[in-house]
MARBA-3410 file (N, C-alpha, C, O; in Angstrom, 1 decimal):
209
-160.5,-14.6,-151.1,-160.8,-15.6,-150.1,-162.4,-15.7,-149.9,-163.1,-14.8,-150.0 ~ -162.8,-16.9,-149.7,-164.2,-17.2,-149.6,-164.4,-18.4,-148.7,-163.6,-19.3,-148.7 ~ -165.6,-18.6,-148.1,-165.8,-19.8,-147.3,-166.1,-21.0,-148.2,-166.5,-20.8,-149.4 ~ -165.8,-22.1,-147.7,-166.1,-23.3,-148.5,-167.6,-23.5,-148.6,-168.4,-22.9,-147.8 ~ -168.0,-24.1,-149.7,-169.4,-24.4,-149.8,-169.9,-25.3,-148.7,-169.1,-26.1,-148.2
-171.2,-25.2,-148.4,-171.7,-26.1,-147.4,-171.6,-27.6,-147.8,-171.5,-27.8,-149.0 ~ -171.6,-28.5,-146.9,-171.4,-29.9,-147.3,-172.4,-30.5,-148.2,-172.1,-31.4,-149.0 ~ -173.6,-29.9,-148.2,-174.7,-30.5,-149.1,-174.8,-29.8,-150.4,-175.8,-30.0,-151.1 ~ -173.9,-28.9,-150.7,-173.9,-28.1,-152.0,-173.2,-28.9,-153.1,-172.0,-29.3,-152.9 ~ -173.8,-29.0,-154.2,-173.2,-29.6,-155.4,-172.3,-28.5,-156.1,-172.9,-27.6,-156.7
-171.0,-28.6,-155.9,-170.2,-27.5,-156.5,-170.3,-27.4,-158.0,-170.3,-26.3,-158.5 ~ -170.4,-28.6,-158.7,-170.5,-28.5,-160.1,-171.8,-27.8,-160.6,-171.8,-27.0,-161.5 ~ -172.8,-28.0,-159.8,-174.1,-27.3,-160.1,-173.9,-25.8,-159.9,-174.5,-25.0,-160.6 ~ -173.2,-25.5,-158.8,-173.0,-24.0,-158.5,-172.2,-23.3,-159.6,-172.5,-22.2,-159.9 ~ -171.3,-24.0,-160.1,-170.4,-23.4,-161.1,-170.8,-23.6,-162.5,-170.2,-23.1,-163.5
-171.9,-24.3,-162.7,-172.4,-24.6,-164.1,-171.5,-25.4,-164.9,-171.7,-25.4,-166.1 ~ -170.6,-26.1,-164.3,-169.7,-27.0,-165.1,-168.6,-26.3,-165.7,-167.8,-26.9,-166.5 ~ -168.5,-25.0,-165.6,-167.4,-24.2,-166.2,-166.1,-24.3,-165.5,-166.1,-24.4,-164.2 ~ -165.0,-24.3,-166.2,-163.7,-24.2,-165.6,-163.6,-22.8,-165.0,-163.9,-21.8,-165.7 ~ -163.1,-22.7,-163.8,-163.0,-21.4,-163.2,-161.6,-21.2,-162.5,-161.0,-22.1,-162.1
-161.1,-20.0,-162.6,-159.9,-19.6,-161.9,-160.0,-18.2,-161.4,-160.4,-17.3,-162.1 ~ -159.6,-18.0,-160.1,-159.6,-16.7,-159.5,-158.2,-16.3,-159.4,-157.3,-17.0,-158.7 ~ -157.8,-15.1,-159.9,-156.5,-14.6,-159.8,-156.5,-13.2,-159.2,-157.4,-12.4,-159.5 ~ -155.6,-13.0,-158.2,-155.5,-11.7,-157.6,-154.1,-11.1,-157.8,-153.1,-11.8,-157.8 ~ -154.1,-9.8,-158.0,-152.8,-9.2,-158.1,-152.9,-7.8,-157.4,-154.0,-7.3,-157.2
-151.7,-7.3,-157.1,-151.7,-6.1,-156.3,-151.6,-4.9,-157.2,-151.2,-5.0,-158.4 ~ -152.0,-3.7,-156.7,-151.9,-2.5,-157.5,-150.5,-2.2,-158.0,-149.6,-2.4,-157.3 ~ -150.4,-1.8,-159.3,-149.1,-1.5,-159.8,-148.6,-2.7,-160.7,-147.6,-2.5,-161.4 ~ -149.1,-3.9,-160.5,-148.7,-5.0,-161.3,-149.5,-5.0,-162.6,-150.7,-4.7,-162.6 ~ -148.8,-5.5,-163.6,-149.5,-5.6,-164.9,-150.4,-6.9,-164.9,-149.9,-7.9,-164.4
-151.6,-6.8,-165.4,-152.5,-7.9,-165.6,-152.6,-8.3,-167.0,-152.6,-7.4,-167.9 ~ -152.9,-9.5,-167.3,-153.0,-9.9,-168.7,-154.1,-10.9,-168.8,-154.3,-11.8,-167.9 ~ -154.8,-10.9,-169.9,-155.9,-11.9,-170.2,-155.3,-13.2,-170.7,-156.1,-14.1,-171.0 ~ -154.0,-13.3,-170.8,-153.4,-14.5,-171.4,-152.7,-15.2,-170.2,-151.6,-15.8,-170.5 ~ -153.2,-15.2,-169.0,-152.6,-15.8,-167.9,-152.5,-17.3,-168.1,-151.5,-18.0,-167.9
-153.6,-17.9,-168.6,-153.7,-19.3,-168.9,-154.6,-19.5,-170.1,-155.7,-18.8,-170.2 ~ -154.3,-20.3,-171.0,-155.1,-20.5,-172.2,-156.4,-21.1,-171.8,-156.5,-22.0,-171.0 ~ -157.5,-20.6,-172.4,-158.8,-21.2,-172.1,-159.6,-20.6,-171.0,-160.7,-21.0,-170.7 ~ -159.0,-19.7,-170.3,-159.6,-19.0,-169.1,-159.8,-17.6,-169.4,-159.0,-16.9,-169.9 ~ -161.0,-17.1,-169.1,-161.3,-15.7,-169.2,-161.0,-15.0,-167.8,-161.1,-15.6,-166.8
-160.5,-13.8,-167.9,-160.2,-13.1,-166.7,-161.2,-12.0,-166.4,-161.5,-11.1,-167.3 ~ -161.8,-12.0,-165.3,-162.8,-11.0,-164.9,-162.3,-10.2,-163.7,-162.0,-10.8,-162.7 ~ -162.2,-8.9,-163.9,-161.7,-8.1,-162.8,-162.9,-7.5,-162.0,-164.0,-7.3,-162.5 ~ -162.6,-7.3,-160.7,-163.7,-6.7,-159.8,-162.9,-5.9,-158.8,-161.9,-6.3,-158.2 ~ -163.5,-4.7,-158.5,-162.8,-3.8,-157.6,-163.0,-4.3,-156.2,-164.0,-4.7,-155.7
-161.9,-4.2,-155.4,-161.9,-4.5,-154.0,-161.3,-3.3,-153.2,-160.6,-2.5,-153.8 ~ -161.6,-3.2,-152.0,-161.1,-2.2,-151.1,-159.9,-2.7,-150.3,-160.0,-3.7,-149.7 ~ -158.8,-2.0,-150.4,-157.6,-2.3,-149.7,-157.0,-1.1,-149.0,-156.9,0.0,-149.5 ~ -156.8,-1.3,-147.7,-156.2,-0.3,-146.8,-154.7,-0.5,-146.7,-154.2,-1.6,-146.4 ~ -153.9,0.5,-147.1,-152.5,0.5,-146.8,-152.2,1.0,-145.4,-152.3,2.1,-145.1
-152.0,0.0,-144.5,-151.8,0.3,-143.1,-150.6,1.1,-142.8,-150.5,1.7,-141.7 ~ -149.6,1.1,-143.7,-148.4,1.8,-143.5,-148.5,3.3,-144.0,-147.4,4.0,-144.0 ~ -149.6,3.7,-144.6,-149.7,5.0,-145.1,-150.0,6.0,-144.0,-151.1,6.5,-143.9 ~ -149.0,6.3,-143.2,-149.1,7.2,-142.1,-149.3,6.5,-140.8,-149.5,5.2,-140.8 ~ -149.2,7.2,-139.7,-149.4,6.6,-138.4,-150.9,6.4,-138.0,-151.7,6.7,-138.8
-151.1,5.9,-136.8,-152.5,5.6,-136.4,-153.3,6.9,-136.4,-154.5,6.9,-136.8 ~ -152.7,8.0,-136.0,-153.4,9.3,-136.0,-153.9,9.7,-137.4,-155.0,10.2,-137.6 ~ -153.0,9.4,-138.4,-153.4,9.8,-139.8,-154.6,8.9,-140.2,-155.5,9.4,-140.9 ~ -154.6,7.6,-139.9,-155.7,6.8,-140.3,-157.0,7.2,-139.6,-158.0,7.2,-140.2 ~ -156.8,7.6,-138.3,-158.0,8.0,-137.6,-158.6,9.3,-138.3,-159.8,9.4,-138.3
-157.8,10.2,-138.7,-158.2,11.4,-139.4,-158.9,11.1,-140.7,-159.7,11.9,-141.1 ~ -158.6,10.0,-141.3,-159.3,9.7,-142.6,-160.7,9.1,-142.5,-161.4,9.1,-143.4 ~ -161.0,8.7,-141.2,-162.4,8.1,-141.0,-163.4,9.2,-141.0,-163.1,10.4,-140.7 ~ -164.6,8.9,-141.5,-165.7,9.8,-141.4,-165.9,10.2,-139.9,-165.7,9.4,-139.0 ~ -166.3,11.5,-139.7,-166.5,12.0,-138.3,-167.6,11.1,-137.6,-167.5,10.8,-136.4
-168.6,10.8,-138.3,-169.7,10.0,-137.8,-169.2,8.6,-137.4,-169.7,8.1,-136.4 ~ -168.3,8.1,-138.1,-167.7,6.7,-137.8,-166.9,6.8,-136.5,-166.9,5.9,-135.7 ~ -166.1,7.9,-136.4,-165.3,8.0,-135.2,-166.2,8.1,-133.9,-165.9,7.5,-132.9 ~ -167.3,8.8,-134.0,-168.3,8.8,-132.9,-168.9,7.4,-132.6,-169.0,7.1,-131.4 ~ -169.1,6.7,-133.6,-169.7,5.3,-133.4,-168.6,4.4,-132.8,-169.0,3.6,-131.9
-167.4,4.6,-133.1,-166.3,3.8,-132.5,-166.2,4.1,-131.0,-166.1,3.2,-130.2 ~ -166.2,5.4,-130.7,-166.1,5.8,-129.3,-167.3,5.2,-128.5,-167.1,4.8,-127.4 ~ -168.5,5.3,-129.1,-169.7,4.8,-128.4,-169.6,3.3,-128.2,-170.0,2.8,-127.1 ~ -169.1,2.6,-129.2,-169.0,1.1,-129.0,-167.9,0.8,-127.9,-168.1,-0.1,-127.1 ~ -166.8,1.5,-127.9,-165.8,1.3,-126.9,-166.3,1.6,-125.5,-165.8,1.0,-124.5
-167.2,2.5,-125.4,-167.8,2.8,-124.0,-168.7,1.7,-123.6,-168.8,1.4,-122.4 ~ -169.4,1.0,-124.5,-170.4,0.0,-124.1,-169.9,-1.4,-124.2,-170.6,-2.3,-123.6 ~ -168.8,-1.7,-124.9,-168.4,-3.0,-125.1,-166.9,-3.2,-124.9,-166.1,-2.2,-125.1 ~ -166.5,-4.4,-124.5,-165.1,-4.7,-124.5,-164.7,-5.3,-125.8,-165.4,-6.1,-126.4 ~ -163.6,-4.8,-126.4,-163.1,-5.3,-127.7,-161.7,-5.9,-127.5,-160.8,-5.4,-126.9
-161.5,-7.0,-128.2,-160.2,-7.7,-128.1,-159.9,-8.3,-129.5,-160.9,-8.8,-130.2 ~ -158.7,-8.3,-129.9,-158.2,-9.0,-131.1,-157.3,-10.1,-130.7,-156.3,-9.9,-130.1 ~ -157.6,-11.4,-131.0,-156.9,-12.5,-130.5,-156.3,-13.3,-131.7,-156.9,-13.4,-132.8 ~ -155.1,-13.9,-131.4,-154.5,-14.7,-132.4,-153.4,-15.5,-131.7,-152.9,-15.1,-130.7 ~ -153.0,-16.7,-132.3,-151.9,-17.5,-131.8,-152.2,-18.0,-130.4,-151.8,-17.3,-129.4
-152.7,-19.2,-130.3,-153.1,-19.8,-129.0,-153.2,-21.3,-129.2,-153.3,-21.8,-130.3 ~ -153.3,-22.0,-128.1,-153.5,-23.5,-128.2,-154.8,-23.8,-129.0,-155.8,-23.0,-128.9 ~ -154.8,-24.9,-129.8,-155.9,-25.2,-130.6,-157.3,-25.3,-129.9,-158.3,-24.8,-130.4 ~ -157.3,-25.9,-128.7,-158.6,-26.0,-128.0,-159.2,-24.7,-127.7,-160.4,-24.5,-127.8 ~ -158.3,-23.7,-127.3,-158.8,-22.4,-127.1,-159.3,-21.7,-128.3,-160.4,-21.0,-128.3
-158.6,-21.9,-129.4,-159.1,-21.3,-130.7,-160.4,-22.0,-131.2,-161.2,-21.3,-131.7 ~ -160.5,-23.3,-131.0,-161.8,-23.9,-131.3,-163.0,-23.4,-130.5,-164.1,-23.2,-131.0 ~ -162.7,-23.1,-129.2,-163.8,-22.5,-128.4,-164.2,-21.1,-128.8,-165.3,-20.8,-128.8 ~ -163.2,-20.3,-129.3,-163.5,-19.0,-129.7,-164.3,-19.0,-131.0,-165.2,-18.2,-131.2 ~ -163.9,-19.9,-131.9,-164.6,-20.0,-133.2,-166.0,-20.6,-133.1,-166.8,-20.3,-133.9
-166.1,-21.4,-132.0,-167.5,-21.9,-131.8,-168.4,-20.8,-131.3,-169.6,-20.7,-131.7 ~ -167.9,-19.8,-130.6,-168.6,-18.6,-130.2,-168.9,-17.8,-131.4,-170.1,-17.3,-131.6 ~ -168.0,-17.6,-132.3,-168.2,-16.8,-133.5,-169.2,-17.5,-134.4,-170.1,-16.8,-135.0 ~ -169.1,-18.8,-134.5,-170.1,-19.5,-135.4,-171.5,-19.4,-134.8,-172.4,-19.2,-135.6 ~ -171.7,-19.5,-133.5,-173.0,-19.3,-132.9,-173.6,-18.0,-133.2,-174.8,-17.8,-133.4
-172.7,-16.9,-133.1,-173.1,-15.6,-133.4,-173.5,-15.4,-134.8,-174.5,-14.7,-135.2 ~ -172.7,-16.0,-135.7,-173.0,-15.9,-137.1,-174.3,-16.6,-137.5,-175.1,-16.1,-138.3 ~ -174.5,-17.8,-136.9,-175.8,-18.5,-137.2,-177.0,-17.7,-136.6,-178.0,-17.6,-137.3 ~ -176.8,-17.1,-135.5,-177.9,-16.3,-134.9,-178.2,-15.1,-135.8,-179.4,-14.8,-136.0 ~ -177.2,-14.4,-136.3,-177.5,-13.3,-137.1,-178.0,-13.6,-138.5,-178.9,-12.9,-139.0
-177.5,-14.7,-139.1,-178.0,-15.1,-140.4,-179.3,-15.9,-140.4,-180.0,-16.0,-141.4 ~ -179.7,-16.4,-139.2,-180.9,-17.2,-139.1,-180.7,-18.6,-139.5,-181.7,-19.4,-139.5 ~ -179.5,-19.0,-139.9,-179.3,-20.4,-140.4,-177.8,-20.5,-140.5,-177.0,-19.5,-140.5 ~ -177.3,-21.8,-140.6,-175.9,-22.0,-140.8,-175.6,-21.9,-142.3,-176.1,-22.7,-143.1 ~ -174.7,-21.0,-142.7,-174.5,-20.7,-144.1,-173.1,-21.3,-144.6,-172.8,-21.3,-145.7
-172.3,-21.8,-143.6,-171.0,-22.3,-144.0,-170.8,-23.7,-143.3,-171.3,-24.0,-142.3 ~ -170.0,-24.5,-144.0,-169.8,-25.9,-143.5,-169.0,-25.9,-142.2,-168.3,-24.9,-141.9 ~ -169.2,-26.9,-141.4,-168.4,-27.0,-140.2,-166.9,-27.1,-140.5,-166.1,-26.6,-139.6 ~ -166.6,-27.6,-141.6,-165.2,-27.7,-142.0,-164.5,-26.3,-142.1,-163.4,-26.1,-141.8 ~ -165.3,-25.4,-142.6,-164.8,-24.0,-142.8,-164.4,-23.4,-141.4,-163.4,-22.8,-141.2
-165.3,-23.6,-140.4,-165.0,-23.1,-139.1,-163.8,-23.9,-138.4,-163.1,-23.3,-137.7 ~ -163.7,-25.1,-138.7,-162.5,-25.9,-138.2,-161.2,-25.3,-138.8,-160.2,-25.2,-138.1 ~ -161.2,-25.1,-140.1,-160.0,-24.5,-140.7,-159.7,-23.1,-140.1,-158.5,-22.8,-139.8 ~ -160.7,-22.3,-139.9,-160.5,-21.0,-139.3,-159.9,-21.1,-137.9,-159.1,-20.3,-137.5 ~ -160.3,-22.1,-137.1,-159.8,-22.3,-135.8,-158.3,-22.7,-135.9,-157.5,-22.3,-135.1
-158.0,-23.6,-136.9,-156.6,-24.0,-137.0,-155.7,-22.8,-137.4,-154.6,-22.6,-136.9 ~ -156.2,-21.9,-138.3,-155.4,-20.7,-138.7,-155.3,-19.8,-137.5,-154.2,-19.2,-137.3 ~ -156.3,-19.6,-136.7,-156.3,-18.8,-135.6,-155.2,-19.3,-134.6,-154.5,-18.5,-134.0 ~ -155.2,-20.6,-134.4,-154.2,-21.1,-133.5,-152.8,-20.9,-134.0,-151.9,-20.6,-133.2 ~ -152.6,-21.1,-135.3,-151.3,-21.0,-135.9,-150.8,-19.5,-136.0,-149.6,-19.3,-136.3
-151.7,-18.5,-135.8,-151.3,-17.2,-135.9,-151.6,-16.5,-137.2,-151.3,-15.3,-137.4 ~ -152.1,-17.3,-138.2,-152.5,-16.8,-139.5,-153.9,-16.1,-139.4,-154.1,-15.2,-140.2 ~ -154.7,-16.5,-138.5,-156.0,-16.0,-138.4,-156.1,-15.0,-137.2,-155.4,-15.2,-136.2 ~ -156.9,-14.0,-137.3,-157.2,-13.1,-136.2,-158.7,-12.9,-136.0,-159.5,-12.8,-136.9 ~ -159.1,-13.0,-134.7,-160.5,-12.9,-134.4,-160.6,-11.6,-133.5,-160.1,-11.5,-132.4
-161.4,-10.6,-134.0,-161.7,-9.5,-133.2,-163.2,-9.7,-132.7,-164.1,-10.0,-133.5 ~ -163.3,-9.5,-131.4,-164.6,-9.8,-130.8,-165.1,-8.7,-129.9,-164.2,-8.2,-129.1 ~ -166.3,-8.4,-129.9,-166.9,-7.4,-129.0,-167.9,-8.1,-128.0,-168.7,-8.8,-128.4 ~ -167.7,-7.8,-126.7,-168.6,-8.4,-125.7,-169.1,-7.3,-124.9,-168.5,-6.3,-124.6 ~ -170.3,-7.5,-124.4,-171.0,-6.5,-123.5,-170.3,-6.4,-122.2,-170.0,-7.4,-121.5
-170.1,-5.2,-121.8,-169.5,-4.9,-120.5,-170.4,-5.4,-119.4,-171.6,-5.2,-119.5 ~ -169.9,-6.1,-118.4,-170.7,-6.6,-117.3,-171.1,-8.1,-117.6,-170.7,-9.0,-116.9 ~ -172.0,-8.3,-118.6,-172.5,-9.6,-118.9,-171.5,-10.5,-119.6,-171.6,-11.7,-119.5 ~ -170.7,-9.9,-120.4,-169.7,-10.7,-121.2,-170.4,-11.3,-122.4,-169.8,-12.2,-123.1 ~ -171.6,-11.0,-122.8,-172.3,-11.6,-123.9,-171.6,-11.2,-125.2,-171.2,-10.0,-125.4
-171.5,-12.1,-126.1,-170.9,-11.9,-127.4,-171.9,-11.0,-128.3,-173.1,-11.3,-128.4 ~ -171.4,-9.9,-128.8,-172.2,-9.0,-129.5,-171.8,-9.0,-131.0,-172.7,-8.8,-131.9 ~ -170.5,-9.1,-131.3,-170.1,-9.0,-132.7,-168.7,-9.6,-132.8,-167.9,-9.6,-131.9 ~ -168.3,-10.0,-134.1,-167.0,-10.5,-134.3,-166.6,-10.2,-135.8,-167.4,-9.9,-136.6 ~ -165.3,-10.2,-136.0,-164.7,-10.2,-137.4,-163.5,-11.1,-137.4,-162.8,-11.2,-136.5
-163.4,-11.9,-138.5,-162.3,-12.8,-138.7,-161.5,-12.5,-139.9,-162.1,-12.3,-141.0 ~ -160.2,-12.4,-139.8,-159.3,-12.1,-140.9,-158.2,-13.1,-140.9,-157.9,-13.7,-139.9 ~ -157.5,-13.2,-142.1,-156.3,-14.0,-142.2,-155.2,-13.1,-142.7,-155.4,-12.2,-143.4 ~ -154.0,-13.5,-142.3,-152.8,-12.7,-142.7,-151.7,-13.7,-143.2,-151.6,-14.8,-142.7 ~ -151.0,-13.3,-144.2,-149.8,-14.0,-144.7,-148.8,-13.0,-145.3,-149.2,-12.3,-146.2
-147.6,-13.1,-144.8,-146.6,-12.2,-145.1,-147.1,-10.8,-144.9,-147.4,-10.4,-143.7 ~ -147.1,-9.9,-145.9,-147.5,-8.5,-145.7,-148.9,-8.2,-146.1,-149.3,-7.0,-146.2 ~ -149.8,-9.2,-146.3,-151.1,-9.0,-146.7,-152.1,-9.7,-145.8,-151.9,-10.8,-145.2 ~ -153.2,-9.0,-145.5,-154.3,-9.6,-144.7,-155.6,-9.4,-145.4,-155.8,-8.5,-146.2 ~ -156.6,-10.3,-145.2,-157.9,-10.2,-145.9,-159.0,-10.5,-144.9,-158.9,-11.4,-144.1
-160.1,-9.7,-145.0,-161.3,-10.0,-144.2,-162.0,-11.2,-144.7,-162.1,-11.4,-145.9 ~ -162.4,-12.1,-143.8,-163.1,-13.3,-144.2,-164.6,-13.3,-143.9,-165.4,-13.5,-144.7 ~ -164.9,-13.0,-142.6,-166.3,-13.0,-142.2,-166.5,-12.2,-141.0,-165.6,-11.9,-140.2 ~ -167.8,-11.9,-140.7,-168.1,-11.2,-139.5,-169.6,-11.2,-139.3,-170.4,-11.5,-140.2 ~ -170.0,-10.8,-138.1,-171.5,-10.7,-137.8,-171.6,-9.9,-136.5,-170.7,-9.9,-135.7
-172.7,-9.3,-136.3,-173.0,-8.5,-135.1,-174.5,-8.4,-134.9,-175.2,-8.3,-135.8 ~ -174.9,-8.5,-133.6,-176.3,-8.4,-133.3,-176.7,-7.1,-132.6,-177.7,-7.0,-131.9 ~ -175.8,-6.1,-132.8,-176.1,-4.7,-132.4,-175.7,-3.8,-133.5,-174.7,-4.1,-134.2 ~ -176.4,-2.7,-133.8,-176.1,-1.9,-134.9,-174.8,-1.1,-134.7,-174.5,-0.7,-133.5 ~ -174.0,-0.9,-135.8,-172.9,0.0,-135.8,-171.7,-0.5,-134.9,-170.9,0.3,-134.5
-171.7,-1.8,-134.6,-170.6,-2.3,-133.8,-169.3,-2.6,-134.7,-168.2,-2.5,-134.2 ~ -169.6,-2.9,-135.9,-168.5,-3.3,-136.8,-167.5,-2.2,-137.1,-166.3,-2.5,-137.4 ~ -167.9,-0.9,-136.9,-167.0,0.2,-137.1,-165.8,0.0,-136.2,-164.7,0.1,-136.6 ~ -166.1,-0.2,-134.9,-165.1,-0.3,-133.9,-164.3,-1.6,-134.0,-163.1,-1.7,-133.8 ~ -165.0,-2.7,-134.4,-164.4,-4.0,-134.5,-163.3,-3.9,-135.6,-162.2,-4.4,-135.5
-163.7,-3.3,-136.8,-162.7,-3.2,-137.9,-161.6,-2.3,-137.5,-160.5,-2.5,-137.9 ~ -161.9,-1.2,-136.8,-160.8,-0.3,-136.4,-159.8,-1.0,-135.5,-158.6,-0.8,-135.7 ~ -160.3,-1.8,-134.6,-159.4,-2.5,-133.7,-158.6,-3.6,-134.5,-157.5,-3.9,-134.2 ~ -159.3,-4.2,-135.5,-158.6,-5.2,-136.3,-157.5,-4.6,-137.0,-156.4,-5.1,-137.1 ~ -157.7,-3.4,-137.6,-156.6,-2.7,-138.4,-155.5,-2.3,-137.5,-154.3,-2.4,-137.8
-155.8,-1.8,-136.2,-154.8,-1.5,-135.3,-153.9,-2.7,-135.0,-152.7,-2.6,-134.9 ~ -154.5,-3.9,-134.8,-153.8,-5.1,-134.5,-152.9,-5.5,-135.6,-151.7,-5.9,-135.4 ~ -153.4,-5.4,-136.8,-152.7,-5.8,-138.0,-151.5,-4.8,-138.2,-150.4,-5.3,-138.5 ~ -151.7,-3.6,-138.1,-150.7,-2.6,-138.3,-149.6,-2.8,-137.2,-148.4,-2.6,-137.4 ~ -150.0,-3.2,-136.0,-149.1,-3.3,-134.9,-148.2,-4.6,-134.9,-147.3,-4.7,-134.1
-148.5,-5.5,-135.8,-147.7,-6.7,-135.9,-146.4,-6.5,-136.6,-145.5,-7.4,-136.6 ~ -146.2,-5.3,-137.1,-144.9,-5.0,-137.8,-144.6,-5.7,-139.1,-143.5,-5.6,-139.6 ~ -145.6,-6.4,-139.6,-145.4,-7.2,-140.8,-146.5,-6.9,-141.9,-146.2,-6.8,-143.1 ~ -147.7,-6.7,-141.4,-148.9,-6.6,-142.4,-149.0,-5.2,-142.8,-149.2,-4.2,-142.0 ~ -148.9,-5.0,-144.2,-149.0,-3.6,-144.7,-150.4,-3.4,-145.3,-150.9,-2.3,-145.2
-151.0,-4.4,-145.9,-152.2,-4.3,-146.7,-153.3,-5.1,-146.0,-153.1,-6.2,-145.6 ~ -154.5,-4.5,-145.9,-155.7,-5.1,-145.4,-156.8,-5.0,-146.4,-157.3,-3.9,-146.6 ~ -157.2,-6.2,-147.0,-158.2,-6.2,-148.0,-159.6,-6.5,-147.4,-159.8,-7.5,-146.7 ~ -160.5,-5.5,-147.5,-161.8,-5.6,-146.9,-162.8,-6.3,-147.8,-163.9,-6.7,-147.3 ~ -162.5,-6.5,-149.1,-163.4,-7.2,-149.9,-163.9,-6.3,-151.0,-163.6,-5.1,-151.2
-164.8,-6.9,-151.8,-165.2,-6.2,-153.1,-166.2,-5.0,-152.8,-166.9,-5.0,-151.8 ~ -166.2,-4.2,-153.8,-167.2,-3.1,-153.8,-168.5,-3.5,-154.4,-168.7,-4.7,-154.7 ~ -169.4,-2.5,-154.5,-170.7,-2.8,-155.1,-170.7,-2.9,-156.6,-169.9,-2.2,-157.2 ~ -171.5,-3.7,-157.2,-171.7,-3.8,-158.7,-173.1,-3.4,-159.0,-174.0,-3.4,-158.2 ~ -173.3,-3.1,-160.3,-174.6,-2.8,-160.8,-175.5,-3.9,-160.6,-175.2,-5.1,-160.9
-176.7,-3.7,-160.0,-177.6,-4.7,-159.7,-177.5,-5.3,-158.4,-178.4,-6.2,-158.0 ~ -176.5,-4.9,-157.6,-176.4,-5.5,-156.2,-177.6,-5.0,-155.4,-178.2,-3.9,-155.6 ~ -177.8,-5.7,-154.3,-178.9,-5.4,-153.4,-178.5,-4.1,-152.6,-177.4,-3.7,-152.6 ~ -179.5,-3.5,-152.0,-179.3,-2.3,-151.2,-178.4,-2.6,-150.1,-177.5,-1.8,-149.7 ~ -178.5,-3.8,-149.5,-177.6,-4.2,-148.4,-176.2,-4.3,-148.8,-175.3,-3.8,-148.2
-176.0,-4.9,-150.0,-174.6,-5.0,-150.5,-174.0,-3.6,-150.8,-172.8,-3.4,-150.6 ~ -174.8,-2.7,-151.3,-174.3,-1.4,-151.6,-174.0,-0.7,-150.3,-173.0,0.1,-150.2 ~ -174.8,-0.9,-149.2,-174.4,-0.3,-147.9,-173.1,-0.8,-147.4,-172.3,-0.1,-146.8 ~ -172.9,-2.1,-147.5,-171.7,-2.8,-147.0,-170.5,-2.2,-147.8,-169.4,-1.9,-147.2 ~ -170.6,-2.0,-149.1,-169.5,-1.5,-149.9,-169.2,-0.1,-149.5,-168.0,0.3,-149.5
-170.3,0.7,-149.2,-170.1,2.1,-148.7,-169.3,2.1,-147.4,-168.4,2.9,-147.2 ~ -169.6,1.2,-146.5,-168.9,1.1,-145.3,-167.4,0.8,-145.5,-166.6,1.4,-144.8 ~ -167.2,-0.2,-146.4,-165.8,-0.5,-146.7,-165.0,0.7,-147.2,-163.8,0.9,-146.9 ~ -165.7,1.5,-148.1,-165.0,2.6,-148.7,-164.6,3.7,-147.6,-164.0,4.7,-147.9
END
């Protein structure tokens, strides 16, 4: 999963005119380079959490001790909620808040308005989940994470935070909500680091691991 290109981006220029295909398969399934003639298959490691591998206590025990401390600290200072399935106007309002936070943290708008509209529609329909952290007292938005789910699989889409170490608690609450829906078994956090990646990308991959 990835955001749509911004409206002013030439997709052909971005892809170099090459035919492209992205294929995903689950662990244990056989993969083949002959999926379609004329297409090369490139594999990349991603991090996937099996939410059904033990109860919540077992998952909590697998976290780094320092991460557990950060989660407790965030819960003391911020209110956290995971929201899904609501009237579309309410979903649009929530995604407008997420977009404003994302723009603020990135310093510019990196995704098309259409991307945020789609995410609002999915949130309203129950396919999207928005985990959001707000400051106790003021109610100011501090951080968010957006994921989508379908059948027994969920995937992280985007997130941002304007306070350090808030995402640890946001992701923990997202996983609790996904596990609690009685349907979602796997939560894909995204790709790991590759050779030549920036230091920031390597830190993000470490966090996912």
